C-alpha positions in Angstrom: 43.1 40.8 -8.3 43.1 42.0 -4.7 45.5 44.6 -3.3 47.4 41.9 -1.3 47.9 39.8 -4.5 49.2 42.8 -6.3 51.7 43.7 -3.6 53.0 40.1 -3.6 53.3 40.0 -7.4 55.4 43.1 -7.5 57.9 42.1 -4.8 60.9 40.9 -6.8 63.8 41.7 -4.4 65.6 44.7 -6.1 69.1 44.9 -7.5 71.0 42.5 -5.3 74.4 42.7 -3.7 76.4 41.8 -6.9 74.6 44.4 -9.0 75.2 47.0 -6.4 78.9 46.1 -6.1 79.2 46.2 -9.9 77.6 49.7 -10.2 79.9 50.9 -7.3 83.0 49.5 -8.9 82.2 51.1 -12.3 81.5 54.5 -10.7 84.8 54.3 -8.8 86.7 53.3 -11.9 85.2 56.1 -14.0 86.0 58.7 -11.3 89.6 57.5 -11.0 89.4 56.4 -7.4 90.5 52.8 -8.4 92.9 51.8 -11.1 91.8 48.2 -11.4 91.5 46.4 -14.8 88.0 46.5 -16.3 88.0 42.7 -15.9 88.0 43.1 -12.1 85.6 46.0 -12.2 83.0 44.0 -14.1 83.5 40.8 -12.1 80.3 41.2 -10.0 78.3 41.2 -13.2 79.7 38.1 -14.8 81.4 36.3 -11.9 78.3 34.5 -10.8 77.6 33.0 -14.2 81.3 32.0 -14.6 81.2 30.3 -11.2 78.0 28.4 -12.1 79.6 27.2 -15.4 82.7 26.0 -13.6 80.5 24.0 -11.1 78.5 22.5 -14.0 81.7 21.5 -15.8 83.1 19.8 -12.7 79.9 17.9 -12.1 79.8 16.8 -15.7 83.4 15.6 -15.6 82.8 13.7 -12.4 79.7 12.1 -13.9 81.6 11.1 -17.0 84.5 9.7 -14.9 82.2 7.5 -12.8 80.2 6.3 -15.9 83.3 4.8 -17.4 84.1 2.5 -14.4 
């Protein structure tokens, strides 16, 4: 494997904005800066998955509704 292939294979993008926000919110909660519920603090970690599941459910319901007609 050449050096260029190795660099390309190791470039995965890092933590991402939601992961960074999640870590920041947890640190702020643990230090007492914010008094939010833990549900809101951890939202960046599970919010994207929840949104995806809601979209899939809506698409499924639309598909089922149009199939019956």
